[in-house]
C-alpha positions in Angstrom: -14.7 -79.8 -201.1 -11.0 -80.6 -200.4 -8.3 -78.5 -198.9 -4.9 -78.5 -200.6 -2.3 -77.3 -198.1 1.0 -75.8 -199.1 4.4 -77.0 -197.8 6.6 -74.0 -198.2 4.3 -71.3 -196.7 1.1 -71.0 -194.6 -1.4 -71.2 -197.5 -4.2 -73.4 -198.7 -6.6 -73.8 -201.6 -10.2 -74.9 -201.1 -11.1 -76.9 -204.3 -14.8 -77.6 -204.6 -15.3 -80.3 -207.2 -13.4 -83.4 -208.3 -13.3 -84.1 -212.0 -13.6 -80.5 -213.1 -11.9 -79.5 -216.4 -10.4 -76.6 -214.4 -11.1 -74.7 -211.1 -10.7 -71.0 -210.5 -11.4 -68.4 -207.9 -10.0 -65.7 -205.6 -6.5 -65.8 -204.1 -6.4 -63.7 -200.9 -3.7 -62.6 -198.4 -4.1 -61.4 -194.8 -2.6 -62.0 -191.5 -5.0 -64.9 -191.1 -7.3 -66.3 -193.9 -9.8 -68.8 -192.7 -10.8 -71.9 -194.7 -14.5 -71.3 -194.1 -14.7 -68.1 -196.1 -12.6 -69.6 -198.9 -15.0 -72.6 -199.1 -18.0 -70.3 -199.4 -16.3 -68.3 -202.2 -15.3 -71.5 -204.1 -18.9 -72.7 -203.9 -20.2 -69.5 -205.4 -17.8 -69.8 -208.4 -18.8 -73.4 -208.8 -22.4 -72.3 -209.2 -21.4 -69.6 -211.7 -19.8 -72.3 -213.9 -22.8 -74.5 -213.6 -25.3 -71.8 -214.4 -23.3 -71.1 -217.5 -23.1 -74.8 -218.5 -19.4 -75.2 -217.9 -17.9 -78.3 -216.4 -15.5 -76.4 -214.2 -15.4 -75.8 -210.5 -14.8 -73.1 -208.0 -11.7 -72.8 -205.8 -10.2 -70.2 -203.5 -6.8 -69.7 -202.0 -5.7 -68.1 -198.7 -2.2 -67.0 -197.8 -1.7 -66.1 -194.1 1.4 -64.0 -193.3 2.3 -61.0 -191.2 2.7 -57.8 -193.3 6.5 -58.0 -193.0 6.5 -61.5 -194.3 4.0 -60.9 -197.1 6.4 -60.8 -200.0 8.2 -63.9 -199.0 4.9 -65.8 -198.5 3.5 -64.7 -201.9 6.7 -65.7 -203.7 6.6 -69.2 -202.1 2.9 -69.4 -203.0 3.6 -68.6 -206.6 6.4 -71.2 -206.9 4.3 -74.0 -205.3 1.1 -73.2 -207.1 2.7 -73.0 -210.6 2.2 -76.8 -211.4 -1.4 -76.6 -210.2 -2.1 -73.8 -212.6 -0.5 -75.7 -215.4 -2.7 -78.7 -214.9 -5.9 -76.7 -214.2 -6.2 -77.6 -210.6 -6.3 -74.0 -209.6 -6.4 -70.8 -211.6 -6.1 -67.9 -209.3 -7.9 -64.5 -209.5 -6.5 -61.5 -207.7 -8.5 -60.6 -204.6 -8.0 -59.2 -201.2 -4.4 -58.3 -200.5 -3.0 -59.6 -203.8 -2.7 -57.6 -207.0 -3.2 -58.8 -210.5 0.5 -57.9 -211.3 1.7 -60.2 -208.6 -0.1 -63.2 -210.2 1.3 -62.3 -213.7 4.1 -64.9 -213.5 1.3 -67.6 -213.6 -0.5 -66.3 -216.6 1.6 -68.2 -219.2 0.3 -71.5 -217.8 -3.3 -70.2 -217.3 -5.6 -71.5 -220.1 -8.0 -68.5 -219.8 -7.8 -65.2 -221.7 -5.7 -63.6 -219.0 -5.4 -60.3 -220.9 -9.1 -59.8 -219.9 -8.5 -60.3 -216.2 -8.6 -57.2 -214.0 -10.3 -54.1 -215.2 -12.1 -55.6 -218.2 -13.3 -58.6 -216.2 -14.7 -56.1 -213.6 -16.4 -54.2 -216.4 -18.1 -57.4 -217.4 -19.2 -58.2 -213.9 -20.6 -54.7 -213.6 -22.5 -55.3 -216.8 -23.9 -58.7 -215.8 -25.0 -57.2 -212.4 -26.9 -54.5 -214.2 -28.5 -57.0 -216.7 -29.6 -59.1 -213.7 -31.2 -56.0 -212.0 -32.9 -54.9 -215.2 -34.4 -58.3 -215.8 -35.5 -58.6 -212.2 -37.5 -55.3 -211.9 -36.6 -53.0 -214.8 -34.4 -50.0 -214.1 -36.0 -47.2 -216.0 -37.1 -44.4 -213.6 -35.9 -46.5 -210.6 -33.8 -45.0 -207.8 -30.6 -46.9 -207.2 -28.1 -47.2 -204.3 -24.7 -48.8 -204.6 -23.1 -50.1 -201.5 -19.4 -50.7 -201.6 -18.8 -48.4 -204.6 -15.2 -49.6 -204.8 -16.7 -52.9 -205.8 -17.6 -52.4 -209.5 -19.3 -49.1 -208.7 -18.2 -47.1 -211.7 -19.4 -49.9 -214.1 -22.7 -50.4 -212.3 -23.3 -46.7 -212.2 -22.7 -46.4 -216.0 -25.1 -49.3 -216.6 -28.0 -48.2 -214.4 -27.9 -44.6 -215.5 -27.8 -45.8 -219.1 -31.0 -47.7 -218.4 -32.7 -44.5 -217.2 -32.3 -45.0 -213.4 -31.4 -42.3 -211.0 -28.4 -43.0 -208.8 -29.3 -41.4 -205.4 -26.9 -43.0 -202.9 -23.5 -44.6 -202.9 -21.3 -45.8 -200.1 -17.6 -46.6 -199.7 -15.5 -47.7 -196.7 -15.3 -44.0 -195.9 -19.1 -43.4 -195.7 -22.4 -42.8 -197.5 -23.5 -39.9 -199.5 -26.9 -39.2 -201.1 -28.4 -37.0 -203.8 -32.1 -37.1 -204.4 -31.7 -35.5 -207.8 -29.2 -38.3 -208.8 -25.5 -38.2 -209.2 -24.1 -37.6 -212.7 -21.8 -40.3 -214.1 -19.2 -37.6 -214.8 -19.0 -36.3 -211.3 -18.9 -39.8 -209.8 -16.1 -40.9 -212.2 -14.1 -37.8 -211.6 -14.3 -38.0 -207.8 -13.6 -41.7 -207.7 -10.6 -41.5 -210.0 -9.1 -38.7 -207.9 -10.0 -39.9 -204.4 -10.9 -43.6 -204.4 -13.0 -44.5 -201.3 -12.8 -40.9 -200.1 -14.7 -39.7 -203.2 -17.8 -39.4 -201.0 -16.2 -36.4 -199.2 -16.3 -34.6 -202.6 -20.0 -35.4 -203.3 -21.9 -34.2 -200.2 -22.5 -34.7 -196.5 -21.1 -38.0 -195.5 -22.9 -40.5 -193.2 -22.0 -44.0 -191.9 -21.2 -46.6 -194.6 -24.2 -48.7 -193.6 -26.5 -45.7 -194.0 -26.8 -46.5 -197.6 -29.2 -49.2 -196.7 -31.6 -46.6 -195.3 -31.5 -44.3 -198.3 -34.8 -45.6 -199.6 -33.7 -46.6 -203.1 -35.8 -48.9 -205.2 -32.8 -51.0 -206.2 -29.8 -51.7 -203.9 -26.5 -53.1 -205.2 -24.5 -54.6 -202.4 -21.5 -56.8 -201.8 -18.5 -55.1 -200.2 -18.1 -58.1 -198.0 -19.5 -61.6 -197.5 -22.8 -61.4 -195.5 -23.0 -57.6 -195.6 -26.8 -58.0 -195.6 -27.8 -60.0 -192.5 -31.4 -60.3 -191.4 -31.4 -57.0 -189.5 -30.2 -55.1 -192.5 -32.7 -57.0 -194.7 -35.5 -55.7 -192.6 -34.4 -52.1 -193.6 -34.8 -53.1 -197.2 -38.3 -54.6 -197.2 -39.5 -51.6 -199.3 -37.0 -52.2 -202.0 -37.9 -53.7 -205.4 -34.6 -55.6 -205.7 -31.3 -56.3 -203.9 -28.6 -57.1 -206.4 -25.1 -58.4 -205.7 -22.0 -56.4 -206.8 -19.8 -58.7 -204.7 -19.9 -62.4 -203.9 -22.3 -63.8 -201.2 -23.9 -60.6 -199.8 -26.9 -62.4 -198.4 -27.3 -64.9 -195.5 -30.0 -67.5 -195.4 -31.9 -65.5 -192.9 -31.7 -62.3 -194.9 -32.8 -64.1 -198.0 -35.9 -65.4 -196.1 -36.7 -61.8 -194.9 -36.4 -60.4 -198.4 -38.4 -63.2 -200.1 -41.2 -62.7 -197.6 -41.3 -59.0 -198.4 -41.4 -59.7 -202.1 -38.0 -58.2 -202.8 -36.3 -59.6 -205.9 -32.9 -61.2 -205.2 -30.8 -62.2 -208.2 -28.1 -64.8 -207.3 -24.6 -63.5 -207.0 -23.3 -66.4 -209.1 -25.5 -65.1 -212.0 -25.2 -61.4 -211.4 -21.4 -61.7 -211.3 -21.0 -64.2 -214.1 -19.8 -61.6 -216.7 -16.1 -62.0 -215.9 -16.3 -65.7 -216.3 -17.7 -65.3 -219.7 -15.1 -62.7 -220.5 -12.1 -64.9 -219.7 -13.2 -68.2 -221.2 -13.3 -67.9 -224.9 -11.4 -67.2 -228.1 -8.6 -64.7 -227.3 -9.2 -63.1 -230.8 -12.6 -61.8 -229.7 -12.8 -58.0 -229.5 -13.9 -56.3 -226.3 -17.1 -55.2 -228.0 -17.8 -58.8 -229.0 -17.3 -60.0 -225.4 -19.5 -57.3 -224.0 -22.3 -58.0 -226.4 -22.0 -61.7 -225.6 -22.2 -61.1 -221.8 -25.2 -58.9 -222.3 -26.9 -61.6 -224.4 -25.9 -64.6 -222.4 -26.8 -63.2 -219.0 -30.0 -61.7 -220.4 -31.0 -65.1 -221.7 -30.1 -66.8 -218.4 -32.1 -64.2 -216.4 -35.1 -64.7 -218.6 -34.9 -68.4 -218.0 -35.1 -67.9 -214.2 -37.9 -65.4 -214.2 -41.2 -66.2 -212.5 -40.2 -69.1 -210.2 -42.3 -69.4 -207.1 -39.2 -69.7 -204.9 -37.6 -66.5 -206.2 -34.6 -65.7 -208.4 -31.8 -66.9 -206.2 -33.3 -70.3 -205.5 -34.4 -70.6 -209.1 -30.8 -70.1 -210.1 -29.6 -72.7 -207.6 -32.0 -75.3 -209.1 -30.8 -74.4 -212.6 -27.2 -74.8 -211.6 -27.7 -78.0 -209.7 -29.5 -79.6 -212.6 -26.4 -79.1 -214.7 -24.1 -80.3 -211.9 -26.0 -83.5 -211.6 -25.3 -84.2 -215.3 -21.6 -84.7 -214.5 -21.2 -85.0 -210.8 -22.2 -88.1 -208.8 -23.8 -85.9 -206.1 -24.3 -82.3 -205.4 -21.8 -80.4 -203.3 -23.2 -79.8 -199.8 -24.5 -76.3 -199.2 -25.7 -73.6 -201.4 -23.9 -70.3 -202.1 -25.0 -68.1 -199.2 -23.1 -66.3 -196.5 -22.9 -68.1 -193.2 
C-alpha cells in the first residue's frame, strides 16, 4: 500500500497494489479524511478484483477541506488526478461527500463503462448482495432486516421480496421501523422516493437506528458505515441465519469471530458487493439486461464455489482471492478486508 499525496490541495490516494492493470475505488470528501479508512476500503476493492479473477487493484482517495473550501479543493483534485485516471493509476468512484456529476470531467479518460456508474452500479451491487444471501441460507420464507436502507436498500428489498422473503425491519439514519407482516415493495419505494432517510416516519413507529439489530430477523443486511457491527452488536445477532453486507467492511475481526462461533453465515463484502465491478468492466455495447444476467450468474457461481468451507464464507472468500493474487503478486498485501 502506498500513499500518493497531492500538491495543490490536501488530498491523497491510498493505492493498494503495484503492477495492477488499473486501480479503482471511492473518492471521499470531509473536513478530515483519514488514511486508515481509505486503506481499508482500498483493500476491500482489491479483494473484489481478485475474487473475480481481475489483475486490478483497489484504491481510495480522501479530500480534506472545510465546507467553505470544498468546491476549490475538489476542482484542484480533479485537475491533479486527471493524468492518474488516464494511465489507470486511480479511477475514482463517487462516495461520501462527492457526487457522480462532480467526477464526470474524468470519465472521458476512464477505461470503464462509466455510463453504468451510479444508479445502475448500485442496482448491480444490490443484486449481488441478494445473490450472496440466497446462496448462504436461502431467502424463501425468511424474515429480513435492512440496516442503512439508504445504502442499496431499494434494490436489496426488491431482490429479497422477489425470492419470497418477508422484509420486517429497515433502518435509516433517522431510525428503525418494523412490520411483522412485512413491508410491501411499493410502499417502501414510494416512501423512500418522497422522503429519503425520513421514509421511516411514514412507515410506522420509529425507534433508534441501531434497533434494527434487535428486530429478530433471520437475515440482516448491514453496512451503513465501516465496522457498524462490532462484537457487542454481533452478540445481538447470534440467532440470525446470515449477516450480509450492503456496504463495505461492516464486520470487525471480533464480530466475525462471534458470528462464526454462533454459526451465522457471513458472506464477504468484497463478494456481496462485486456486482458493480462486473457492471463497469466489460463491453459497453452490453444491454442492462445482459449485465444483470451476467452478475447473477457470475456471483452465483462464485458463491457456489465458496460454500461449505470449514472456516466460513468470509475466510473462504479471502483464501480464494489470495490464491489469485499470488499468481501475479510477489507477496500478499498485509491484512485482510475487515474493519479495524
